[in-house]
C-alpha positions in Angstrom: 118.8 81.1 51.7 115.5 80.2 53.5 112.9 78.5 51.4 109.2 78.8 52.3 107.1 75.7 52.5 103.3 76.3 52.4 101.1 73.3 52.9 99.7 71.9 49.6 96.4 70.0 49.6 97.0 66.5 51.0 95.6 65.0 47.9 98.2 66.7 45.7 100.9 65.5 48.2 99.8 62.0 47.8 99.5 62.1 43.9 103.2 63.3 43.8 104.3 59.9 45.0 107.7 60.7 46.4 108.8 57.8 48.5 110.9 58.4 51.6 112.7 55.8 53.6 113.4 55.2 57.4 116.2 53.4 58.9 117.1 50.0 57.4 115.4 47.0 59.0 114.8 43.3 57.9 111.6 43.0 55.8 109.6 39.9 54.9 112.4 38.2 53.1 115.9 37.4 54.3 118.6 39.6 52.8 121.5 38.1 50.8 124.5 37.2 53.0 126.7 40.2 53.3 124.2 42.8 52.1 122.5 45.3 54.3 118.7 44.8 54.9 116.5 46.7 52.4 115.3 49.9 53.6 111.4 50.4 54.6 110.1 52.6 52.0 107.7 55.3 53.5 105.3 57.0 51.3 103.9 60.5 52.0 100.6 59.2 53.2 102.5 56.6 55.5 104.8 59.4 56.8 101.7 61.7 57.4 100.1 58.9 59.4 103.2 58.4 61.6 103.5 62.2 62.2 99.8 62.2 63.3 100.5 59.7 66.1 101.9 62.2 68.6 101.3 65.8 69.8 104.8 66.0 71.6 107.0 68.4 69.7 110.1 66.5 70.4 108.8 63.2 69.5 107.3 64.6 66.2 110.7 66.1 65.1 112.3 62.8 66.1 109.8 60.7 63.9 110.3 63.1 61.0 114.1 63.1 61.2 114.2 59.2 61.5 111.8 58.7 58.5 113.6 60.9 56.0 117.2 59.8 57.0 117.8 57.2 54.4 116.5 59.3 51.6 117.9 62.6 52.9 121.0 61.8 55.1 121.7 64.5 57.7 123.8 65.0 60.8 121.5 67.2 62.6 118.1 68.8 62.6 116.8 71.9 64.4 113.4 73.6 64.7 112.8 77.0 66.1 109.9 79.1 67.0 111.2 82.3 68.4 107.9 83.8 69.7 107.1 80.7 71.7 110.6 80.2 73.0 110.9 76.8 71.2 114.3 75.7 70.3 114.7 71.8 69.5 117.8 70.2 68.3 118.6 66.6 67.2 122.0 65.3 66.3 124.9 67.7 65.7 125.9 70.9 63.8 127.6 70.5 60.5 129.1 72.7 57.8 126.2 72.9 55.3 122.5 73.4 56.0 119.1 74.0 54.3 116.5 76.0 56.0 112.9 76.2 55.5 110.3 78.6 57.0 107.1 76.6 57.4 103.8 78.3 56.8 100.2 76.9 56.9 97.0 78.9 56.4 99.0 82.2 56.2 100.3 81.4 59.7 104.1 80.9 60.3 104.9 77.8 62.2 108.7 78.2 62.6 112.0 77.4 60.9 113.3 73.9 60.3 117.0 73.3 59.3 118.8 70.2 58.3 122.7 70.0 58.6 125.4 67.8 57.2 129.0 67.9 56.1 128.4 68.1 52.3 126.0 70.1 50.3 122.4 68.9 49.7 121.7 67.9 46.1 118.5 69.2 44.2 116.9 65.8 44.2 117.3 65.6 48.0 115.7 69.1 48.4 112.8 68.1 46.3 112.3 65.0 48.5 112.7 67.0 51.7 110.1 69.6 50.4 107.6 66.7 49.6 108.1 65.5 53.2 107.7 68.9 54.7 104.2 69.1 53.2 103.3 66.1 55.3 104.9 67.7 58.4 103.1 71.0 58.6 99.6 70.1 59.8 100.9 67.7 62.4 103.4 70.4 63.4 100.6 72.9 63.8 98.6 70.6 65.9 101.6 69.9 68.1 102.3 73.6 68.5 98.8 74.3 69.6 99.0 71.3 72.1 102.3 72.8 73.3 100.7 76.2 73.9 97.9 74.7 75.9 100.3 72.6 78.0 102.5 75.7 78.6 99.5 77.6 79.8 98.9 75.0 82.4 102.5 74.6 83.2 103.5 78.3 83.6 104.2 79.9 87.0 101.8 82.9 87.1 104.1 85.2 89.1 107.5 84.7 87.2 106.3 83.5 83.8 108.9 80.5 84.0 107.7 77.0 83.7 106.4 75.4 86.8 107.1 72.2 88.8 104.8 70.1 86.6 106.6 71.2 83.5 110.0 70.5 85.2 108.9 66.9 86.0 108.0 66.2 82.3 111.2 67.8 81.0 113.5 65.9 83.3 111.9 62.5 82.4 112.3 63.5 78.6 115.7 64.9 78.9 117.0 61.9 80.9 115.7 59.6 78.2 117.4 61.7 75.4 120.7 61.8 77.3 120.7 58.1 77.6 120.0 57.5 73.9 122.4 60.1 72.6 125.3 59.7 75.1 125.2 63.5 75.7 125.7 64.9 79.1 122.8 66.4 81.1 123.5 68.9 83.9 121.0 70.3 86.6 121.4 73.4 88.7 119.1 74.0 91.9 119.2 77.6 93.3 117.6 79.1 96.3 117.3 82.8 97.0 119.3 83.7 100.1 117.6 85.2 103.2 114.2 85.3 101.4 112.2 84.8 104.7 114.0 87.9 106.0 113.1 89.9 103.0 109.5 88.9 103.2 109.4 89.7 106.9 111.1 93.1 106.8 109.8 94.5 103.4 106.6 92.5 103.0 105.4 89.9 100.5 104.9 92.4 97.7 108.6 93.1 97.8 109.4 89.4 98.1 107.3 88.9 94.9 109.5 91.6 93.2 112.6 89.7 94.2 111.4 86.4 92.7 110.4 88.2 89.4 113.8 89.9 89.3 115.6 86.6 89.8 113.5 85.0 87.0 114.4 87.9 84.7 118.1 87.5 85.4 117.8 83.7 84.7 116.3 84.4 81.3 119.0 86.9 80.5 122.0 84.7 81.4 120.9 81.2 80.4 121.4 79.9 76.9 118.6 79.1 74.4 119.0 75.4 75.1 118.6 75.7 78.9 115.3 75.1 80.5 114.5 77.2 83.6 111.8 76.5 86.2 110.4 77.8 89.3 110.4 74.8 91.5 108.3 76.5 94.3 108.8 79.2 96.9 112.2 80.9 96.3 113.7 77.8 94.6 114.6 77.5 90.9 115.9 74.8 88.7 117.9 75.0 85.4 118.2 72.0 83.3 121.1 72.0 80.8 121.1 69.5 77.9 124.3 68.6 76.2 126.3 70.4 79.0 129.4 68.9 80.8 130.4 69.8 84.3 132.7 72.6 83.3 130.1 74.4 81.1 127.5 73.9 83.9 129.8 75.5 86.5 130.4 78.3 84.2 126.6 78.7 83.8 126.2 78.7 87.6 128.8 81.4 87.9 127.0 83.7 85.3 123.8 83.3 87.4 125.6 84.1 90.6 127.4 87.1 89.2 124.2 88.5 87.4 122.1 88.3 90.7 125.0 90.0 92.8 125.3 92.7 90.2 121.5 93.7 90.3 120.3 94.4 93.8 116.4 95.2 93.9 115.9 98.9 94.2 113.4 100.2 96.8 111.4 103.3 96.4 113.5 105.2 99.1 116.6 104.9 97.2 117.9 101.8 99.1 118.6 98.4 97.5 118.0 94.9 98.6 120.9 92.7 97.8 119.9 89.5 96.0 122.0 86.4 96.0 121.5 82.7 95.7 123.0 79.3 96.8 123.4 77.1 93.9 124.0 73.3 93.8 124.7 71.4 90.6 125.2 67.8 89.3 125.6 65.8 86.2 123.2 63.0 85.3 124.5 59.5 86.0 123.6 56.2 84.1 121.4 55.0 87.0 119.7 58.3 87.7 115.8 58.7 88.0 114.3 62.2 87.9 114.0 62.0 91.7 117.7 61.1 92.4 119.0 63.6 89.9 117.1 66.4 91.6 117.7 65.2 95.1 121.6 65.3 94.4 121.4 68.8 93.0 119.2 70.0 95.9 121.5 68.6 98.6 124.3 70.3 96.9 122.3 73.6 97.1 121.7 73.1 100.9 125.4 72.4 101.3 126.1 75.8 99.7 123.6 77.4 102.2 125.2 75.7 105.3 128.7 76.8 104.2 127.9 80.5 104.0 125.3 81.2 101.2 126.0 82.9 97.9 128.1 79.9 96.9 128.2 77.2 94.3 128.5 73.6 95.4 128.9 70.6 93.0 128.0 67.0 93.6 130.6 64.7 91.7 
């Protein structure tokens, strides 16, 4: 069942006085030997203040999850806004979940879901609903900021995210991968014989090829995958929480989808569309530049060894 949370007046939220708690830490006094440090109690006004310190959606969700973790233990948290293509995930999936459709000023913000191995108790749900009233306005502001950033970071031809968006995403996902210990994969693909297509059929046809490739990538990648047009005929797929085997399978899905959909011409002919793909996994010492460079070099190796191939950097 999905519950609906509509923002109550801030004053009402404060008067309710529900206290939340974040991760334990040492406070002013020393704990008794053998005892865990006392948790830091976070009131609704304090939680609201913390949530208002960022406009970054990922950081906002992380702050919220950490702040409620002591009072409402959970294994994972997800936030989805389907019409904006936003799918954020923190932690891991578990058997039981509670879901809330967040609404403010009659506008739906999206769905938030908490997951864990045992059922949520009524008192925990009450505390969660109190916390969510502090989340909705900062969340709305973060969504507006996200929309403005997306407009500036969207490739006008294909509608995919552009190189600027990719640079930000790689930095963020590298940091998340190091903290969580989860793998991170990158695929770089380059459309084969693109210069020949432009020279023979014209730039308008070349644009049609790029738009068709972008559409195929949208269709065969997962919700959690991030797809970018790096520039020219080169595209990048960033795959969080993905090991080498899953990334190779993703690359094969892309390869097969492109091969199966040649671009039709008006005279009944078709232009075959293939791509050379290079992939790699994030390493502990990686920077955004070194991660991309390794995947890019693998892609060029695929081109040099015959095109329409997948090469992997170990």
